[in-house]
N, C-alpha and C positions, 0 to 999 in steps of 0.2 A: 241563397245560400252559399254558391260558389265562390261570392265576393267575400263572404265571412271566412270561408276556409283559406282563401288566399292572405287575407290581412292575418289570420293567425299562424298561417306558413310561416310570413314573412317576420311575424313577432318570434316566432321560435328560434327560426334559422338565427335572428338578431342576437337572440339570448344565448345560443349555442356557440356563435362566434365571439360574443363577448366573454363568455366565460373561457372559453379557448385562450383569447387573448390575456386575459386575465391571470388564467394559471401559467400562460408561457412566460409573461413577465414574472411571476412569482419564483418560477423555476430559474430563471436566468439571473435574477437577483440573488437566490441562495446557491445557485450552482454554477455560475457564471457560463450561461448558453451549453449545458450539454450535449446538445445536439449538433452545436456549430463549432466552426474553427476556433481552437484556440487563439487568443490575440499574442503577438510576439511584446513580450517584456523585457525590460534590461534585466529584472532578476532571471529570467529564463536563459537569456543568452550567457549570462555568466555561469551558470549551473551548466550550459551544455559545453562550454569552453573548459570548463575544469574537468568535466567526466569523460572526455574525448580519448580513447583509446591511443598510446603512444606519447603522452603528455605527461601526467603523472601516474597513471595506471598502466600497466604493461600491456603489450600488443602481441598477442600471439602470431598473429601474421609477420610482424615485422622482426619478431625475434626467431622465428622459423627459420627464415633466410639467413639471419645474422649469426647464430651460434655454430654453424658450420665453418664461416669464413673467420669470424672473431676469435673462435675459442682457439683455432689452431694458429693464428696471425700473433694472438697476445699471449699464446702458451698457457691458458687458463681451463683448457678443457682438452685431454688426451684421446687420440684418436688411433684407428689403425694406419699407420705410415707406410705407404708403398714406395717411399723415396723417390716419386717423381715431381718434378718441379712444378708448381700450380700454375694455373694463368689466373688473372685478376678477374674474378667474378662476384657479385654480390646482388642476389635476388630483389633485396629491398633497396628502393631509393626514397629517403625520406623528404626530397625535394617538395614534390606535390603534395604529399600528405601532410606537411608542415603547415603550408597556406591554407589547407583545407581545414586544420584544426582551428586556425585563427579567425574564420569567417563569421562565426556568432559574436567573437569578441570585437571585430569590427563593426558589425552591427549595433554592438552595445555602445560603441565609441561614436557612432553616427548620431544615435539619439541622444547620446549625453551632451554631445556638441550643440543640438538644437534646443537644449533646456536652458530656461531663464537661471539667474545666477543663484535663485533662492533653491531651486530644484535639483542645480549641480552640487548644493551642498547636501541635501539629503541623499544623493546617490554617489558622494564621492567614495565609498569604500568599493562600490561596483567598478569604478572607473578605475581606480588604484590597482585591484586585484587584475583586472583587463591589461593593464600596463605590463604588471610584473609576469603575467602567463603569457604574454606576446614576447617579452625581452627572455624570457626562458627558453622559447620555442626558436627565436632567431639567433641565440648564443649556440645553442645545439647546432642549428643550421649551418652557421658559417664555419663552426669546425668540421663539418663533413665536407663542405663544398668550396670553402674560402670565400670567394668573392659572391655575393648573393643580392636580391633585390630586398632593400630596406628602406630607405627613405622615400622611395615611391612607390612601395608594395602595398598592396590592398586599397588600390585606388581605382578600381574600376568602374565605381560609381561616378567618380569624377572624370570619367572618359580618359583616364590614363590605363590603357590596356598593356603598356609597352614598357615596364619601368627598367630603369638602368639597374645595373650590378653595383652596389657599393663595395669597395675593399674591406676585408677583414679589419683592417685597423680601425675604420670608420665605422663599422658595424658595432664592434666590440665598445668604441667609444660612446654611439647612442644608448646602446643597451646599459652600460655603467650611469650614464647620465640619467637614463628613465627610472632604474634602480635607486638612485641617490634621493631623485624627486619623491619617488613612491615611498620611501622611508621617512622624508622630510615631512610628507602630507601624513604619514599615521604615527607621526613621532609624539604628538600630543593628542592624539584623537581618541575620543570615545563615541561608541554608538549613542545615537540619541533615540528619541521616542516617536520619529516619524514612522508612517507604515513602512518605507523602503527600509529604513534603518532596522526596525523591528523583523523584517522580512529576511535581512542579509544572514544571519546563522543558519535558517534553514535552507537557503540556496547555495551556501557555502559548503560545497560537499568534501572539500578538502581540510580546511582546519575549522570548521564549525562556527565560523565569525569569531575567531579567537584573535583579535589583533595585534596582540602580543606575539603570538606565533607566527604572523605575515611579517612582522618585523623582523624576527629572527631568520625567516626563510629569504628575505630580501637581503640582508647583510651577510648572510651566511653565503649567498651566491655572488657577493660582490667578492668576497675573499677567494672565493674558486676562480672567478674571471680575473680577478687582479693578477693571480699568480700566472695565468698564461702568457703574462708580458714580461716574464725573466729574461727572454732573450731578446726582446723588440725594444720594450720600454720599461725598464727596471725602476725608474723613477716613478714612474705612474704606478707601477705595481705596488712600490712602497708607500706612496701617497694615499690611495685607497685604503690598503691595509690599515695605516696609521689612523684613518677617519673613522672606520668600523670599530677599531681597538678603542677611542674616546669614547663610544656608546656604550660599550660592555654588552650590547645586544647582538647576540648571533649562537649558533650552536655550542656553546660551551661545556655542556654536560649532556649526560645520556637522556635526559627528561626533555632537553630542548633539542634533540635532533626531529628532523621532520621525515616522517614516513607517512606512507599512505596503505592501509588494508583493504583492499576492495570488501564491500559489504554482501556482494552476492556471491558468497563462498562456495555455494553449490554449484556454480557455473565456471569456475575457476579452470577446470580442466577442458572447458570449451575454448574461452577467448583470452587466457591469460597466459602468464609466462609456463605457467606449469604445463600446459598442452604443449608448448614448443619443446620443453626439456624432455617430455615423454616421447614425440615423434622425433626427436634428434638424439636420442639417448646415446646413440654411438660416439659423439661429440663430448660426451661426459664421463668418460673413464679420468680416474685421477690423473694430473699431469705432473711429470717428473720434477720439475723445476719448485712447484709448491710444495708436493712432498718434502723435498730436500730441506726448504724452509722452515717447514713445522717440524721437522726432525734433524736439528742442527748437529745434534751430536749422541752419542749413546746414553747419556744420562739426563738429557731436557728433551722434552717434546712440549710443543705448544699445545695447549689445551684445547683450540681449535680444531685439530686433527679429526677428534672424534665426533665433531657436528658438521665439517664441512664434508667429510668422506665418511664411508661406511665400510667395515671388514672385507675383504673378499672371501671365496670359498675355504681357505685355509686360515680364516682369522687374522690375516695380516692387512696393514695399510699399505697396498702395493701401488705402484705409478706404472702406467702403460709405457713402454720404451719411447723415449723421443725421437730417435732417429731411426728411419728405415733405409732399406726394405728390410722387413723380418724374414727371418728364416721360417721353414714350413711348421716347423715344431712349436716355434713361438705362436705364430698364426693360429695354429690350430688350438692352441691352449686358451685364446681369448673368447669368452662367452658371456652371454648376457640370456642364454636360453631359459635357467631358472635364475629370476631375480633374488633368490635368498642365496644364491651360491655363484655369483658373479667372478670372473677374472678378467683384469684385475678388478681393485677397487673402483665403486662408483661415486659420483658426488651423494652426499647423505641424502636419501629419497625422501626421510622423515622432515627434514630441514626444507628442502627444495621442492623437487618434482610434483612429490604427493602432499605438499601443506597448502590447503586452500586459503590459509592466512598468511601466506608469506607476503611480507611488506614490500612495497616500493622503497627502495632506501632513496629520498630525493636528495638529500644532504643531512649527513651525521655528523655528531661530534667526533667520532672517529676520524673523519676526514678532514674536519674544520682544526682539529688539535694537530693533524699530519701538515697541514697548509701552514700552519702557525710556526711549527717545528722549523720546517725549512726556512719561513721568515726569519726566524731567529737567527740561523746562520748566516743569511745573506745579509740581514740588516741588524748588527748588534744593538746599536742605539735605541732599539724598538723595546729593550729590556724585558724580552722573552726568555724564557729557559727552555732550550730546544729538547734537552734530554727528559724535563718532568714532564712535557706536552708529549713526547715520543711514548713514553711510558703509559701515560693516562690514555693516549690514543688505542695503544694494544689491549690493556684493561678492558675499556668501555667496548671494544671489539668483540672479546671473549664473552663478557657478560650477554652481548646484544644475540650473537649465535646462540648461545645457551638457550636464552628465553625464546627465540624463534622456534627452535627445535623443541622445547618442552610444551609450547602452545599448540602444537600438533597432536591431537587427539585421536585423530583417524585411525581405522583398522583397516588400511588399504591392502589389496592384494600383494604378496610378496615382502611384507615388513619384517624385518628382522630385530630382534629384540636388541641387538648391540647398535642399532641406529638411533636409538635414545638413550643415552647413558646420563647418569647422575651428574649435575654440574659439580666441577672441582671444588675443593674448600677454599675460602678466600686466601689462606695461608699458601695453598698452592699455586694459585693466580699470582699473588704477589712474588713467590720464588722464581716462578717462570719471567715476570715482567722484570724484575730486578736483575736476572741473569742478562736477558737480551738489552737491557738499558745500560747494564755495565760494558757491553760489548760496544754500543753506541757510543758512549761518552768516551771513549778511548780511541774511536776511530776518527780519521781526517775527516776534516768537512766535506770534502768530496765523496769519501765512502758513507759518511751519515746521509747525504742526499740520496746515495744507492739504496740505504738501509729504509728510509722514508719511503720510497719508490717501492721495496719490497713489502712494506705493510699495505700499500694501496693495494698491490697487486693481490695480495691475501684477503682483504677486506672487501675490495670490489669483486674479486673473483669472476664469476659468470652474470651475477647479477646487476652490475654497472659497467657493461663492456665499452659503452661510448666515451664515459670520462676517463677511462683507463687507456683507452686509445690516444685520447688528448694529451694525457699525461706523458703517456711514452714518446709522442712525437715531440712533445716541450724538451723531454730530457734527454733526446738523441745527441743533441749539438754538444752537450756538457758531459754526458756519461758514456755515449756510443753503446757499444755491445753491453753494458752493464745492466742495460734495461730492457735488452732484447730477451725474450724468454722461447721463441718459437722454434721448432727444428729447422735445420738448414734449408730444407728442400719448399719451404713455404715462403713466399714473396712477401714483403711488407707493404701494405697500402698506405700511402701518404693523404689521401683524399679518396672521392668518389666522382664519377661524371655527373653531368647536368641530364635531365631526361631529354628525349630527341624534341620534345614538344618545344624548347627554348629555341633551339637551332631553326624551326620552323615557323614557330610563330611570332618569337621576338628577335629576328634575325640581326637586325641593326645594332641592338645593345650586345646581343651574342657575341658580336665579332671581338669587342673588348677583351673578352675572357675564353675564347675558343681554344687560344695557344695552351691553356693550361686544364683543357678538357679531358683530362686523363687520371690515371690513377697514381702517377709517381711525382707530380709536381707538388713538393712541399708547400703546406699552408703557411699563411704569413707567420704566425705565431711561433713556428718552430724554428725562427731564425736562419734558417737553411736554404740553399738554392739547389741543393742536388739530393736526390731520393736516398733513402738508406739502403745499402746493398749488404 
């Protein structure tokens, strides 16, 4: 009897085991091993590279430390000025975070390089996107640090842990070549029917698999980076711009602007730009230089005034005094205790701080048209009309900010009705654009460049501090104080320093750049050898 029980027991447990294995196999086939580790895929690596904070999505941590420094230095955000000369200090260093944001993309590249030629074709859009995103991060990084690891960067798996520092000129050249190659690969490309190609739109969290949009982004970035060369290699700048113009593919209309609104709007005040603006509110009083540009005389007001800023407790659009130290009476008048009755005016909280749908303006038609307006002045044989482009840029900027403001339907604490005004009529916009366009047409070429910078200053404001910083540094050589909007006691930062880990861990290569490891050595594209004073 015991023998039969033993046999039956074995049969029973064998049956259970087979059933368990069968169920596990079925589950894994249907649900990709829900209890196991997710296998890394090219698709997943691309999605991770696109969604990292600080690349295309705004990053609370970085901007929390950036706003108090850059708003003062660029004159984009007013603050209580004690008149004391500042010391250089920027609590955010983009060096290490930039390489961290490229690690997933580097893994994508390693897997792509190991593929067969047939598989490479089906995964081509992933590789192109990886090249574009890395190029975007590298160009941003070289503009903050000048020389950076580039040609030997991200090669730790090849046992190269100590990359050399490439000069900015060479980084730009590499980036421009990568972007041109990316455009050429996408030029006549359409997504096929293979599984990876079908997956691409779902994993492309930035542009939803729209190859046409990727081409617009690529070429628009080429225009931006080309213009950085006006001091150091104007021939290259012109050549790149000519190439892009022949394609007619770039952000040449508001519909073609490349912007990204985070989908997790309920968490905007947790990890996006909104939280940084809220916590650094004292850096967001209306700045004097911008208010002056928006109210050029008693009869003309830029319509953007009402969506970039909100009225103070007296119903006025007042700027905080630029120069300090302030008198006791004036200091005592500055208040944000009651956010419905502040003094002076703040940046419009409906448009910016409390707007969960505030988009990241990666590159817009306004910026592109201002780039081309300047190109028209520098190279008349490009057959571009500087005045027309200038006027179109302003109109599209006005429309953009009214749309951003209107889209915010949240009833947040401290909201005032005057922060969400009706859009001006098309005729009112035309009247203002014609007025400012007439002033532009009558100005000298040098002053026209200054006016183009002023429009970037207004349009970029606080939402694009890094490219405004670059444009300021580029134009100092040619325009000098014309592009300086800061108070006199705020020192101008030409670049930022490397993290101490570079001098410790990469000491041999670091010696090549150590002499410029400061805040005052101008970057290569500035065309200057002395800091602005």
